[in-house]
Phi, psi and omega in degrees: 000321179294327181294322179292318178297320179293321178294320179294317179297318178296320178297317179296321178295318180296318179296317180295318180288332179295330180276350183292330182279351182289135176270147174286148176302149184303325181293342182256001180283166180278090181233176179285169182297319180296317178295320179295318179295318177298321178296318178294325177296316178294320181292330181282345176223076193299324183269014185281338183049059185273129174257124182282129181253326183205147174216148182219133179241137178234137176268136179220180180254151177281178179299330179276000179090005179279155178271044183256014185249130179231126176252128183235128174250132181233131178245144178207172175231160176245098190296339181278351181265132178294152184293328183245146174073174177091169183274332184264142179274141177280313179271130180230152177214150178218156176235132177242145177238122179246129174245118182053039177085000182251130178293118180248345181206134173224132175208149175282132175256340175209125178079189004279353177248156178278000000 
């Protein structure tokens, strides 16, 4: 009976240690607002191969007058897409809205389709 208990305890320790090497997804890491918005832009169009060219963050106030609102604009290009013609846009942009550090709005402002 003790041998079974020891095997179960060893199994639980192995399972717990096995998860220690896992990295958190980039979107969930402790990064800045611009990086988080760029990550969400890439995640929302996974096969897009988007290269970030510019990002801008602005601090604003919430409806209650608090300084907890951050608006982030991110611009990028998709180098594999030709500049003229086609269904897919080469230049893409997105806007993220963070309230107290939580993403509350994400929208494409340019692209990914024409």
